[in-house]
C-alpha positions in Angstrom: -1.5 -46.4 49.6 -2.3 -42.8 50.5 -4.9 -41.3 48.2 -6.1 -37.7 48.3 -9.8 -37.4 47.3 -10.2 -35.4 44.0 -12.9 -33.1 43.0 -14.6 -34.2 39.8 -17.7 -35.5 38.1 -18.5 -39.1 39.0 -21.8 -39.2 37.2 -21.5 -38.0 33.6 -25.2 -38.2 33.0 -25.6 -35.1 35.1 -24.0 -33.2 32.2 -26.7 -34.2 29.8 -26.8 -36.8 27.1 -25.0 -34.7 24.3 -22.0 -34.0 26.5 -22.0 -37.6 27.7 -21.8 -38.8 24.1 -19.0 -36.3 23.2 -17.0 -37.5 26.2 -17.3 -41.1 25.1 -16.2 -40.2 21.6 -13.2 -38.3 23.1 -12.1 -41.4 24.9 -12.5 -43.4 21.7 -10.2 -41.0 19.9 -7.7 -41.1 22.8 -7.1 -44.8 22.5 -7.7 -45.0 18.8 -4.3 -44.2 17.2 -2.2 -46.6 19.3 -4.8 -49.4 19.4 -5.3 -49.5 15.6 -1.5 -49.2 15.0 -0.8 -52.5 16.7 -2.7 -54.7 14.2 -1.1 -52.6 11.4 2.4 -53.4 12.7 1.7 -57.1 13.4 -0.6 -58.0 10.5 -3.6 -58.9 12.8 -7.1 -57.8 12.0 -8.0 -54.1 12.6 -11.7 -55.0 12.9 -11.1 -57.7 15.4 -8.8 -55.4 17.3 -11.5 -52.7 17.7 -14.2 -55.3 18.5 -12.2 -56.9 21.3 -10.9 -53.6 22.6 -14.5 -52.7 23.2 -15.5 -56.2 24.5 -12.4 -56.4 26.6 -13.1 -53.1 28.2 -16.7 -54.1 29.1 -15.4 -57.4 30.5 -12.9 -55.6 32.6 -15.5 -53.2 34.0 -17.8 -56.2 34.8 -15.0 -58.0 36.7 -13.9 -54.8 38.5 -17.5 -54.2 39.7 -18.0 -51.3 37.3 -15.9 -49.0 39.5 -12.6 -48.4 37.6 -12.6 -45.9 34.7 -10.1 -47.7 32.6 -10.1 -48.4 28.8 -8.3 -51.5 27.5 -6.6 -51.2 24.1 -3.9 -53.0 22.2 -0.7 -53.7 24.1 2.6 -52.7 22.5 4.6 -54.8 24.9 3.8 -58.0 22.9 5.0 -56.6 19.6 8.4 -58.2 20.0 6.7 -61.6 20.8 4.5 -61.4 17.7 7.5 -60.4 15.5 9.8 -63.2 16.7 7.2 -65.9 16.4 6.2 -64.7 12.9 9.9 -64.8 11.8 10.5 -68.2 13.3 7.3 -69.6 11.8 8.0 -68.3 8.3 11.5 -69.8 8.5 9.9 -73.2 9.1 7.7 -72.7 6.0 4.5 -71.4 7.6 2.4 -68.6 6.2 2.5 -65.3 8.0 -1.1 -65.8 9.0 -0.6 -69.2 10.5 2.5 -68.0 12.4 0.5 -65.2 13.9 -2.2 -67.7 14.9 0.4 -69.5 17.0 1.5 -66.2 18.5 -2.1 -65.5 19.5 -2.2 -68.8 21.4 1.0 -67.8 23.2 -0.7 -64.5 24.1 -3.7 -66.6 25.4 -1.4 -68.3 27.8 0.2 -65.0 28.8 -3.4 -63.8 29.6 -3.8 -66.8 31.9 -0.7 -65.6 33.8 -2.8 -62.7 35.0 -5.1 -65.1 36.7 -2.2 -66.8 38.5 -0.8 -63.5 39.6 -4.2 -62.3 40.7 -4.7 -65.5 42.8 -1.2 -65.1 44.4 -1.9 -61.5 45.3 -5.2 -62.4 46.8 -3.6 -65.2 48.8 -0.4 -63.6 49.9 -0.7 -59.9 49.4 0.8 -57.6 46.8 4.2 -56.9 48.3 5.3 -60.5 48.8 4.6 -61.4 45.2 6.0 -58.2 43.7 9.4 -58.8 45.3 10.2 -61.3 42.5 9.3 -58.7 39.8 11.0 -55.5 41.0 11.8 -52.5 38.7 15.4 -53.6 38.3 13.9 -56.6 36.3 10.8 -55.0 34.6 12.5 -51.7 33.8 15.3 -53.2 31.6 12.7 -55.5 30.1 10.6 -52.6 29.0 13.7 -50.8 27.6 14.7 -53.9 25.7 11.2 -54.3 24.1 11.5 -50.8 22.6 15.1 -51.3 21.4 14.4 -54.7 19.9 11.5 -53.3 17.9 13.4 -50.2 16.7 15.0 -51.9 13.6 11.6 -52.6 12.0 10.6 -49.0 12.5 13.7 -47.7 10.8 13.2 -50.2 8.0 9.7 -48.9 7.3 10.9 -45.2 7.4 13.4 -45.9 4.7 10.5 -46.5 2.2 9.8 -42.7 2.2 11.7 -40.6 4.7 9.6 -37.5 3.9 6.3 -39.2 5.1 8.1 -40.6 8.1 9.5 -37.3 9.2 6.2 -35.5 8.7 4.6 -38.1 11.0 7.3 -37.7 13.6 7.2 -33.9 13.5 3.4 -33.8 13.8 3.4 -36.2 16.8 6.0 -34.1 18.6 4.4 -30.7 17.9 0.9 -31.9 18.8 2.2 -33.4 22.1 4.4 -30.5 23.1 2.5 -27.5 21.9 -1.0 -28.8 21.3 -4.0 -27.7 23.4 -7.1 -29.6 24.4 -8.0 -32.7 22.3 -4.9 -32.0 20.0 -2.6 -32.8 22.9 -4.5 -36.0 23.7 -4.3 -37.6 20.3 -0.8 -36.8 18.9 -0.4 -40.3 17.4 -3.7 -40.1 15.6 -2.8 -36.7 14.2 0.6 -37.9 13.1 -1.0 -40.8 11.2 -3.6 -38.5 9.7 -1.3 -35.8 8.4 1.3 -38.2 7.0 -1.4 -40.4 5.4 -3.1 -37.3 3.9 0.3 -36.1 2.4 0.9 -39.6 1.0 -2.6 -39.5 -0.7 -1.8 -36.1 -2.1 1.5 -37.3 -3.5 -0.2 -40.3 -5.1 1.5 -42.8 -2.9 -1.7 -44.6 -1.9 -3.9 -46.7 -4.2 -7.5 -46.5 -3.0 -8.9 -48.9 -5.6 -9.4 -51.6 -2.9 -11.4 -49.2 -0.8 -14.2 -49.1 -3.4 -14.6 -52.9 -3.2 -14.9 -52.9 0.6 -18.3 -53.0 2.2 -19.6 -50.5 4.6 -21.0 -53.1 7.0 -19.6 -56.6 7.6 -18.5 -59.1 10.3 -15.3 -58.1 12.1 -13.7 -61.6 11.5 -14.2 -64.9 9.9 -13.2 -68.4 11.0 -9.9 -68.1 9.2 -9.1 -65.0 11.4 -9.4 -67.0 14.6 -6.8 -69.3 16.0 -8.8 -72.4 15.1 -6.6 -73.0 12.0 -3.8 -74.0 14.3 -5.6 -77.1 15.5 -6.2 -78.4 11.9 -2.5 -79.6 11.8 -0.9 -78.5 15.0 2.9 -78.4 15.3 3.3 -79.1 19.1 7.0 -78.3 19.2 6.5 -74.9 17.6 3.5 -74.2 19.9 5.7 -74.9 23.0 8.3 -72.6 21.6 5.7 -69.9 21.0 4.3 -70.1 24.5 7.8 -70.0 26.1 8.7 -67.0 23.9 5.6 -64.9 24.8 4.7 -65.8 28.4 7.6 -63.9 30.0 6.3 -60.7 28.4 3.3 -60.9 30.7 5.6 -60.1 33.7 6.3 -56.7 32.2 2.6 -56.0 31.2 1.5 -57.0 34.7 3.8 -54.4 36.1 2.4 -51.9 33.6 -1.1 -52.8 34.7 -0.2 -52.1 38.3 1.4 -48.8 37.4 -1.7 -47.8 35.4 -4.0 -48.7 38.3 -1.9 -46.5 40.6 -2.1 -43.7 38.1 -5.8 -44.0 37.8 -6.2 -44.2 41.5 -4.1 -41.0 41.9 -6.1 -39.2 39.2 -9.5 -40.1 40.5 -8.7 -40.0 44.2 -9.8 -43.6 45.0 -7.6 -46.5 45.9 -8.6 -49.0 43.3 -5.8 -51.4 44.4 -7.8 -51.9 47.6 -11.4 -51.6 46.2 -12.4 -53.4 44.0 -8.9 -54.8 44.5 -5.8 -55.4 42.4 -6.7 -59.1 42.0 -10.0 -58.1 40.3 -8.4 -55.6 37.9 -5.7 -58.1 37.0 -8.3 -60.8 36.4 -10.3 -58.5 34.1 -7.2 -57.5 32.1 -6.1 -61.1 31.8 -9.6 -62.3 30.7 -9.8 -59.5 28.1 -6.4 -60.5 26.7 -7.1 -64.2 26.6 -10.5 -63.7 24.9 -9.1 -61.3 22.3 -6.2 -63.6 21.4 -8.6 -66.5 20.5 -10.2 -64.3 17.8 -7.0 -63.0 16.2 -6.9 -59.7 18.1 -3.9 -58.3 20.0 -3.3 -58.5 23.7 -5.2 -55.9 25.7 -3.8 -53.6 28.3 -5.0 -50.6 30.3 -4.4 -47.3 28.5 -2.5 -44.4 29.9 -3.9 -42.2 27.1 -7.4 -42.5 28.6 -6.1 -41.7 32.1 -4.8 -38.5 30.6 -8.3 -37.7 29.3 -9.7 -38.3 32.9 -7.2 -35.8 34.2 -8.1 -33.3 31.5 -11.9 -33.5 31.8 -12.3 -34.3 35.6 -15.1 -36.6 34.6 -14.5 -39.9 36.4 -17.7 -41.8 35.6 -16.7 -45.3 34.3 -19.9 -45.2 32.2 -18.2 -42.8 29.8 -15.5 -45.4 29.2 -18.1 -48.0 28.6 -19.7 -45.8 26.0 -16.4 -45.4 24.2 -16.1 -49.2 24.3 -19.5 -49.5 22.6 -18.4 -47.0 19.9 -15.3 -49.2 19.3 -17.5 -52.3 18.8 -19.8 -50.5 16.4 -16.8 -49.2 14.3 -15.4 -52.8 14.1 -18.4 -53.8 11.9 -17.2 -51.4 9.1 -14.8 -53.3 6.7 -14.3 -50.1 4.6 -12.7 -48.5 7.6 -10.4 -51.5 8.2 -9.4 -51.4 4.5 -8.5 -47.7 4.8 -6.2 -48.5 7.7 -4.7 -51.4 5.8 -3.7 -49.0 3.0 -1.6 -46.8 5.3 1.9 -46.3 3.8 4.7 -48.2 5.5 6.7 -44.9 6.0 3.8 -43.4 7.9 3.7 -46.5 10.1 7.5 -46.3 10.5 7.5 -42.7 11.6 4.9 -43.1 14.2 6.3 -46.5 15.4 9.8 -45.0 15.7 8.4 -42.6 18.3 6.3 -45.2 20.0 9.1 -47.7 20.3 11.4 -45.1 21.7 8.8 -44.1 24.2 8.5 -47.7 25.3 12.2 -47.7 26.1 11.9 -44.3 27.7 9.2 -45.6 30.0 11.5 -48.3 31.2 14.2 -45.7 32.0 11.7 -43.6 33.8 10.6 -46.6 35.9 14.2 -47.2 37.0 14.6 -43.5 37.9 11.3 -43.0 39.7 11.6 -46.2 41.7 15.2 -45.3 42.8 17.0 -48.4 41.6 20.5 -48.2 43.0 23.0 -48.9 40.2 26.0 -48.4 42.5 25.0 -51.9 43.6 26.8 -54.6 41.5 23.9 -57.1 41.8 21.5 -54.5 40.2 24.0 -53.8 37.4 24.4 -57.5 36.6 20.6 -58.0 36.5 19.9 -55.0 34.3 23.0 -55.5 32.1 22.3 -59.2 31.3 18.6 -58.5 30.5 19.6 -55.8 28.0 22.5 -57.6 26.2 20.6 -60.9 26.0 17.4 -59.4 24.6 19.2 -57.2 22.0 22.1 -59.6 21.3 19.7 -62.5 20.5 17.6 -60.2 18.3 20.4 -58.8 16.1 23.1 -61.5 16.6 21.2 -64.8 16.6 18.2 -64.1 14.3 15.5 -63.4 17.0 15.6 -66.8 18.7 18.0 -69.2 20.5 17.4 -72.9 19.9 17.6 -75.2 22.9 17.0 -78.6 21.4 13.8 -78.5 19.4 12.5 -75.5 21.4 13.2 -71.9 20.3 13.3 -69.1 22.9 13.1 -65.5 21.9 15.7 -63.0 23.2 13.1 -61.2 25.2 11.9 -64.4 26.9 15.4 -65.6 27.7 16.3 -62.1 29.0 13.2 -62.1 31.3 14.0 -65.6 32.7 17.6 -64.7 33.3 16.7 -61.4 35.0 14.1 -63.0 37.3 16.5 -65.8 38.2 19.4 -63.5 39.0 17.3 -61.1 41.0 16.1 -64.1 43.1 19.5 -65.7 43.8 22.0 -62.8 44.0 22.5 -61.5 47.5 21.9 -58.0 48.6 19.0 -55.5 48.5 17.7 -53.6 45.6 18.5 -50.3 47.2 15.0 -48.7 46.7 11.9 -48.2 48.7 8.3 -49.0 47.8 6.5 -45.8 46.9 2.9 -44.6 47.1 1.2 -43.2 44.0 2.4 -39.8 45.1 6.0 -40.9 44.9 6.5 -40.6 48.7 8.6 -43.3 50.3 6.9 -45.7 52.7 9.3 -46.1 55.7 10.6 -49.5 56.6 9.8 -51.1 53.3 13.3 -51.6 51.8 13.0 -54.4 49.3 
């Protein structure tokens, strides 16, 4: 990987403590909107999410030798997995909370996949392993994730289209025409403006907020996955694991892309030092740990990479300070209650954009990596991934039953895509690229 050294501040303390703290708060705001939105969409704990976003980030930094300026926040890629498991569990008579506990165990096993991938990369090298997970597989998977989730976003919007449209317009305007910090936190601003309008219209009942404490524990035993083991349904657990594990293939690709982006931004090849195997291990450990305590899966955040590019301050200590702030905020139940009172239409408007962006990222990956769709084998791989994922979601009720085991559309699509890519003859018609987008000669895969 060719990396051009970049000029920037690698020791934020030289700026002085006040600016150091402000930079940390800015990184907190950058990740805040998207990270908090995931538990709102899934029904998981907001406080646990913030706690393990902070802890996960610190764990990642420890594993990666404190060299990589990356923040770990909630992953949107697993939303489809949470949703399908929740629906299936409630169809079998489970409470929503218990079904989410099973989903969290599935995410735990997905986190363990990072360890396996890290070990394979360490043993055989990145290129040999990544041949099985090329963009022609992961790109359509990412597209399908966004499209599968889109229905729930529209359903939330229908509760109050005015609030939803205000959220959408605010996000777009902030992102396109905003300057400075406004451009960095469009999601947060969209939520804030729509939420404030809802409060002014009397659409939010703040009575519960008065009863919430200012300080309290981020989670209780009932908010961990321990409840699953009190009366475990082994068949349902297996179905959950099968449904969620394939999503890890897409998030691992996302992780590699983020590491390339951070490397390019900072001017250091983090895939070589401390090594992709270390960053994958840190990400997987953070995800596995969070899932055990009822928090969403973690992933490296592109929003914070944008902040690095904006400030030119590359010291990982600033990211660690933001992680500490997230941990502190997790001990405020009143804040978690405020997030829980957010109108469904506000959530719908913001999530409509986010889900669309997920699909758009998948399209961008296919374009940037030069996947050749004049090749029939590539068309078959991509087409079957898309139609299986979307068809199962809207035509078969989220899951396909194979004996007692239920497989989500996303999981089945991923398995079919990986299998077809491995067995169909022909080349992908693309070249491996450096972080600068330049083709590396002689590496047709």
